[in-house]
C-alpha positions in Angstrom: 0.0 0.0 0.0 2.9 2.3 0.7 4.2 1.8 -2.9 0.8 2.6 -4.3 0.5 5.7 -2.2 3.9 6.8 -3.3 3.1 6.1 -6.9 -0.1 8.1 -6.8 1.7 11.1 -5.3 4.8 11.0 -7.5 4.3 9.1 -10.7 0.7 9.3 -11.9 0.3 12.4 -14.0 -2.9 14.5 -13.7 -2.6 15.8 -17.3 -2.4 12.4 -19.0 -4.9 9.6 -19.3 -2.8 7.0 -17.5 -4.0 3.5 -16.8 -2.9 2.1 -13.4 -2.9 -1.7 -13.2 -3.3 -3.0 -9.7 -1.9 -6.6 -9.6 -2.4 -8.9 -6.7 -0.7 -12.3 -6.9 -2.1 -15.1 -4.6 0.5 -17.7 -3.8 -0.2 -21.0 -5.5 -1.9 -23.5 -3.2 0.5 -25.9 -1.6 -2.3 -28.3 -0.7 -3.4 -31.3 -2.7 -6.8 -33.0 -2.7 -5.2 -36.4 -3.0 -2.1 -37.8 -1.5 0.4 -37.9 -4.3 3.7 -38.1 -2.5 4.3 -34.3 -2.7 1.7 -33.0 -0.4 -0.8 -33.7 2.3 -4.3 -35.1 2.2 -7.0 -32.5 2.7 -10.7 -32.8 2.2 -12.4 -30.7 -0.5 -14.1 -28.7 2.3 -10.8 -27.6 3.7 -9.5 -26.7 0.2 -12.6 -24.7 -0.5 -12.3 -22.8 2.8 -8.6 -22.0 2.1 -9.5 -20.9 -1.5 -12.4 -18.7 -0.2 -10.1 -17.1 2.4 -7.4 -16.4 -0.2 -10.1 -14.8 -2.5 -11.4 -12.7 0.5 -7.9 -11.4 1.3 -7.3 -10.5 -2.3 -10.6 -8.7 -2.7 -10.1 -6.8 0.6 -6.6 -5.6 -0.4 -7.8 -4.7 -3.9 -10.8 -2.7 -2.5 -8.4 -0.8 -0.2 -6.1 0.0 -3.1 -9.0 1.1 -5.3 -10.3 3.3 -2.5 -6.9 4.9 -2.2 -7.0 5.6 -5.9 -10.4 7.2 -5.7 -9.4 9.4 -2.7 -6.7 10.8 -4.8 -9.5 12.4 -6.8 -8.0 12.2 -10.2 -10.8 11.1 -12.7 -8.3 10.9 -15.6 -6.6 7.9 -14.2 -8.2 4.6 -15.2 -7.7 1.8 -12.7 -7.7 -1.9 -13.8 -7.5 -4.8 -11.5 -5.7 -8.1 -12.1 -5.8 -11.0 -9.6 -3.7 -14.1 -10.4 -2.3 -17.1 -8.7 1.2 -18.4 -8.8 4.8 -17.5 -8.0 4.8 -13.7 -7.7 8.1 -13.4 -9.5 6.8 -15.2 -12.6 3.3 -13.7 -12.6 4.5 -10.1 -12.2 7.0 -10.4 -15.0 4.5 -12.1 -17.3 1.7 -9.5 -16.6 4.1 -6.5 -17.0 5.0 -7.9 -20.4 1.4 -8.7 -21.4 0.1 -5.2 -20.6 3.2 -3.6 -22.1 3.9 -1.7 -18.9 5.7 1.7 -19.2 7.0 1.2 -15.6 6.7 -1.4 -12.9 6.3 0.1 -9.4 6.5 -2.3 -6.6 7.1 -2.3 -2.9 9.9 -4.0 -1.0 9.6 -6.2 2.1 12.9 -4.9 3.3 14.3 -8.3 4.0 17.9 -8.6 5.2 20.7 -10.5 3.5 19.9 -13.8 5.2 16.1 -13.7 4.5 16.7 -12.7 0.8 19.2 -15.6 0.5 16.5 -18.1 1.7 13.4 -16.5 0.3 14.7 -14.8 -2.7 13.8 -11.2 -3.7 10.7 -10.7 -5.8 11.7 -7.2 -6.6 15.2 -8.2 -7.6 14.0 -10.9 -9.8 11.5 -8.5 -11.5 14.2 -5.8 -11.9 16.4 -8.4 -13.7 13.7 -9.9 -15.9 11.1 -7.3 -17.1 11.7 -5.2 -20.1 10.3 -1.9 -18.7 12.0 0.2 -16.0 11.4 -1.0 -12.4 10.9 1.4 -9.5 11.2 -0.3 -6.1 9.6 1.8 -3.3 11.0 1.1 0.1 8.9 1.9 3.1 10.6 4.3 5.6 12.0 2.6 8.6 10.1 4.8 11.0 6.6 6.3 10.8 8.0 9.8 11.4 10.0 9.5 8.2 6.8 8.8 6.3 5.3 12.2 7.3 8.5 14.1 6.7 9.2 14.9 10.3 12.3 14.0 12.3 
């Protein structure tokens, strides 16, 4: 949300008819409905509940993002929503290419060296693999930095 807020304040132009794509990537389900040696055995009810929860989370986050865009009050900016499932690294790169993005703006978790080594960095992967410029917006370390006070 911080990256979106920063983008709305600093990138989106009020004089142009920009299209802002809000992309939310749900992690691929690690559950399997049948025991196949790679996963666990879960009933279809459990899988449906997990899937519904994932959809609810995605919809809640997208609604919050759309509300943030509306509050900016710029009617010239068109907002489109894309919700997909899969590995965020692959999905973000594929969608950026498919929509022919002018710039990819994304947030950063701010992981340290050890966490990045184990988890990988989505933003680093995207910066290396998409064709458009990538802007990584880091959240300030303290809340006072976000407001511009010290």
